[in-house]
Z-matrix of the N, CA and C atoms (Angstrom, degrees):
N
C 1 1.442
C 2 1.524 1 109.88
N 3 1.309 2 116.81 1 128.40
C 4 1.462 3 122.05 2 177.87
C 5 1.519 4 109.88 3 -84.94
N 6 1.325 5 115.19 4 140.71
C 7 1.462 6 121.00 5 176.68
C 8 1.524 7 108.58 6 -127.97
N 9 1.338 8 117.90 7 150.09
C 10 1.464 9 119.89 8 176.57
C 11 1.526 10 110.07 9 -56.70
N 12 1.338 11 115.08 10 142.66
C 13 1.464 12 119.20 11 -176.07
C 14 1.515 13 110.03 12 -151.54
N 15 1.328 14 116.86 13 134.78
C 16 1.460 15 123.30 14 173.84
C 17 1.528 16 107.13 15 -103.08
N 18 1.328 17 116.73 16 104.51
C 19 1.464 18 122.32 17 -178.56
C 20 1.522 19 109.41 18 -80.76
N 21 1.330 20 116.93 19 123.79
C 22 1.470 21 121.29 20 177.77
C 23 1.518 22 108.71 21 -71.89
N 24 1.331 23 116.54 22 122.01
C 25 1.464 24 122.21 23 -174.00
C 26 1.517 25 112.97 24 -121.88
N 27 1.307 26 118.82 25 -3.43
C 28 1.469 27 122.82 26 -167.59
C 29 1.529 28 114.55 27 -50.50
N 30 1.306 29 118.74 28 -41.79
C 31 1.476 30 121.89 29 -179.19
C 32 1.522 31 111.89 30 -109.33
N 33 1.323 32 116.41 31 23.98
C 34 1.455 33 121.07 32 -175.18
C 35 1.518 34 108.85 33 104.84
N 36 1.314 35 115.03 34 173.37
C 37 1.463 36 120.42 35 -175.80
C 38 1.517 37 108.17 36 -110.16
N 39 1.324 38 114.52 37 101.19
C 40 1.464 39 121.88 38 -175.43
C 41 1.519 40 113.08 39 -122.83
N 42 1.324 41 116.00 40 -37.72
C 43 1.456 42 120.04 41 -171.90
C 44 1.521 43 110.95 42 -142.74
N 45 1.308 44 115.17 43 164.10
C 46 1.461 45 122.12 44 174.11
C 47 1.516 46 108.47 45 -146.29
N 48 1.309 47 115.47 46 144.59
C 49 1.460 48 121.03 47 174.22
C 50 1.521 49 107.25 48 -115.89
N 51 1.318 50 115.25 49 121.72
C 52 1.457 51 121.49 50 178.31
C 53 1.518 52 106.28 51 -117.99
N 54 1.333 53 115.62 52 112.39
C 55 1.456 54 123.00 53 -170.96
C 56 1.525 55 107.66 54 54.43
N 57 1.309 56 120.21 55 -117.81
C 58 1.466 57 120.99 56 -178.94
C 59 1.519 58 112.35 57 -106.80
N 60 1.321 59 117.94 58 18.97
C 61 1.465 60 121.62 59 -178.50
C 62 1.521 61 109.58 60 -111.81
N 63 1.327 62 115.76 61 132.06
C 64 1.464 63 122.00 62 179.03
C 65 1.521 64 109.94 63 -99.74
N 66 1.319 65 115.44 64 135.69
C 67 1.461 66 123.51 65 -179.62
C 68 1.519 67 108.77 66 -124.90
N 69 1.329 68 116.45 67 149.03
C 70 1.459 69 122.20 68 176.67
C 71 1.534 70 107.75 69 -117.87
N 72 1.335 71 115.70 70 142.69
C 73 1.460 72 120.82 71 -177.42
C 74 1.522 73 110.75 72 -67.52
N 75 1.328 74 116.38 73 136.40
C 76 1.459 75 120.42 74 175.31
C 77 1.529 76 110.39 75 -63.57
N 78 1.333 77 116.73 76 -37.65
C 79 1.466 78 122.39 77 176.62
C 80 1.525 79 107.40 78 -132.74
N 81 1.345 80 117.61 79 94.14
C 82 1.462 81 119.96 80 179.97
C 83 1.533 82 110.95 81 -56.83
N 84 1.333 83 114.79 82 149.12
C 85 1.461 84 121.20 83 -178.49
C 86 1.519 85 110.46 84 -126.56
N 87 1.329 86 116.57 85 132.23
C 88 1.461 87 121.55 86 169.80
C 89 1.524 88 108.39 87 -158.30
N 90 1.326 89 115.68 88 176.97
C 91 1.466 90 119.72 89 -177.93
C 92 1.528 91 112.88 90 -94.17
N 93 1.328 92 116.80 91 8.60
C 94 1.456 93 121.11 92 -177.81
C 95 1.514 94 113.34 93 91.10
N 96 1.333 95 116.17 94 -9.71
C 97 1.461 96 121.74 95 179.62
C 98 1.522 97 111.97 96 -123.19
N 99 1.326 98 116.72 97 20.25
C 100 1.465 99 120.31 98 177.89
C 101 1.509 100 114.26 99 78.59
N 102 1.319 101 117.59 100 24.83
C 103 1.457 102 123.03 101 177.25
C 104 1.522 103 108.74 102 -121.89
N 105 1.330 104 117.36 103 166.58
C 106 1.464 105 117.97 104 175.33
C 107 1.529 106 109.79 105 -66.89
N 108 1.320 107 117.55 106 155.90
C 109 1.462 108 120.43 107 176.96
C 110 1.533 109 110.75 108 -63.53
N 111 1.320 110 115.61 109 160.74
C 112 1.462 111 120.81 110 175.95
C 113 1.524 112 109.59 111 -54.58
N 114 1.316 113 116.34 112 139.27
C 115 1.457 114 121.38 113 178.55
C 116 1.511 115 114.57 114 92.98
N 117 1.328 116 116.72 115 -5.65
C 118 1.462 117 121.44 116 178.07
C 119 1.521 118 108.99 117 -102.50
N 120 1.348 119 116.46 118 147.99
C 121 1.455 120 121.23 119 174.95
C 122 1.520 121 111.16 120 -69.46
N 123 1.331 122 114.98 121 159.28
C 124 1.459 123 121.01 122 179.19
C 125 1.523 124 106.91 123 -145.30
N 126 1.295 125 120.20 124 117.44
C 127 1.459 126 129.93 125 20.71
C 128 1.534 127 114.44 126 -96.27
N 129 1.330 128 118.80 127 -4.73
C 130 1.461 129 120.96 128 -179.54
C 131 1.519 130 110.62 129 -133.94
N 132 1.333 131 116.02 130 155.50
C 133 1.462 132 122.97 131 171.03
C 134 1.524 133 106.57 132 -122.81
N 135 1.313 134 116.23 133 122.34
C 136 1.459 135 120.72 134 179.68
C 137 1.517 136 110.64 135 -81.75
N 138 1.321 137 115.45 136 140.56
C 139 1.453 138 121.07 137 177.84
C 140 1.508 139 109.41 138 -174.89
N 141 1.324 140 115.19 139 -147.13
C 142 1.467 141 121.10 140 176.61
C 143 1.519 142 108.71 141 -131.64
N 144 1.319 143 114.70 142 157.39
C 145 1.459 144 119.88 143 175.31
C 146 1.529 145 108.42 144 -132.37
N 147 1.320 146 114.07 145 141.37
C 148 1.454 147 121.72 146 178.52
C 149 1.519 148 107.85 147 -122.40
N 150 1.322 149 116.78 148 123.62
C 151 1.465 150 121.64 149 178.20
C 152 1.514 151 108.14 150 -106.30
N 153 1.324 152 115.10 151 125.62
C 154 1.458 153 122.25 152 176.48
C 155 1.519 154 107.21 153 -132.14
N 156 1.315 155 116.93 154 108.11
C 157 1.462 156 120.34 155 -177.40
C 158 1.520 157 110.37 156 62.09
N 159 1.332 158 116.20 157 -123.94
C 160 1.465 159 121.12 158 -178.30
C 161 1.527 160 112.30 159 -97.04
N 162 1.310 161 116.30 160 18.29
C 163 1.468 162 121.51 161 -177.25
C 164 1.526 163 109.92 162 -123.64
N 165 1.331 164 115.86 163 140.59
C 166 1.463 165 121.96 164 174.78
C 167 1.527 166 107.42 165 -129.78
N 168 1.325 167 116.11 166 137.80
C 169 1.466 168 120.50 167 179.91
C 170 1.526 169 108.61 168 -125.93
N 171 1.339 170 115.41 169 124.09
C 172 1.461 171 123.02 170 177.36
C 173 1.521 172 108.86 171 -97.41
N 174 1.331 173 116.10 172 136.34
C 175 1.470 174 122.92 173 175.15
C 176 1.522 175 107.78 174 -133.98
N 177 1.341 176 116.19 175 150.08
C 178 1.461 177 119.38 176 171.52
C 179 1.521 178 109.85 177 -134.16
N 180 1.321 179 116.51 178 175.88
C 181 1.465 180 121.78 179 -177.53
C 182 1.527 181 113.16 180 -72.79
N 183 1.344 182 117.83 181 -10.93
C 184 1.467 183 121.77 182 178.76
C 185 1.522 184 112.43 183 -90.37
N 186 1.333 185 116.50 184 -2.91
C 187 1.457 186 120.31 185 179.49
C 188 1.514 187 115.04 186 95.50
N 189 1.336 188 117.21 187 3.71
C 190 1.464 189 120.05 188 176.63
C 191 1.524 190 109.62 189 -72.04
N 192 1.320 191 115.80 190 139.76
C 193 1.460 192 122.32 191 174.66
C 194 1.523 193 108.43 192 -138.31
N 195 1.306 194 116.48 193 132.36
C 196 1.464 195 121.96 194 175.53
C 197 1.521 196 107.60 195 -132.37
N 198 1.323 197 116.19 196 131.21
C 199 1.460 198 121.67 197 177.16
C 200 1.525 199 108.74 198 -104.56
N 201 1.300 200 115.81 199 134.24
C 202 1.467 201 123.89 200 -179.41
C 203 1.517 202 109.30 201 -121.77
N 204 1.330 203 116.08 202 154.29
C 205 1.460 204 120.48 203 171.72
C 206 1.526 205 109.10 204 -123.65
N 207 1.319 206 114.99 205 148.52
C 208 1.458 207 121.95 206 -175.44
C 209 1.519 208 111.69 207 -65.68
N 210 1.325 209 114.92 208 145.38
C 211 1.460 210 122.50 209 170.53
C 212 1.527 211 106.56 210 -106.66
N 213 1.340 212 117.66 211 89.81
C 214 1.465 213 120.42 212 -176.25
C 215 1.527 214 112.03 213 -55.15
N 216 1.324 215 115.82 214 133.73
C 217 1.463 216 121.61 215 177.37
C 218 1.515 217 114.79 216 81.09
N 219 1.337 218 118.75 217 -4.57
C 220 1.466 219 120.77 218 -179.08
C 221 1.524 220 110.69 219 -66.42
N 222 1.320 221 115.93 220 140.95
C 223 1.462 222 121.08 221 178.94
C 224 1.519 223 112.26 222 -121.16
N 225 1.327 224 117.06 223 -0.89
C 226 1.453 225 121.75 224 178.77
C 227 1.525 226 108.42 225 -158.17
N 228 1.321 227 115.21 226 171.27
C 229 1.467 228 120.26 227 177.86
C 230 1.527 229 110.29 228 -72.09
N 231 1.319 230 116.52 229 152.32
C 232 1.467 231 122.02 230 176.02
C 233 1.530 232 110.50 231 -67.35
N 234 1.333 233 114.99 232 -38.06
C 235 1.470 234 121.50 233 -174.91
C 236 1.523 235 108.30 234 -129.67
N 237 1.318 236 115.82 235 128.09
C 238 1.457 237 120.55 236 177.11
C 239 1.527 238 107.20 237 -98.84
N 240 1.310 239 115.17 238 123.66
C 241 1.469 240 121.74 239 -177.98
C 242 1.518 241 109.62 240 -79.52
N 243 1.321 242 116.29 241 133.12
C 244 1.469 243 120.74 242 179.59
C 245 1.506 244 111.24 243 -85.01
């Protein structure tokens, strides 16, 4: 089931937190300077996320798709954006 989701993109697309579960992007995305790639919102991109087992997939109306995998036992993000 897909639910509305605001993906944090400010320092690139690396991780997502869905409820209390942390996920890391299978293929992180940024512009090479620590920002989201061209065509992505900043600091957030609105869309939906679907969690199935240890996988989460983000989609938006612009055609962006990012697949994440769970980080079992994680309690915080790997990288804190300044």
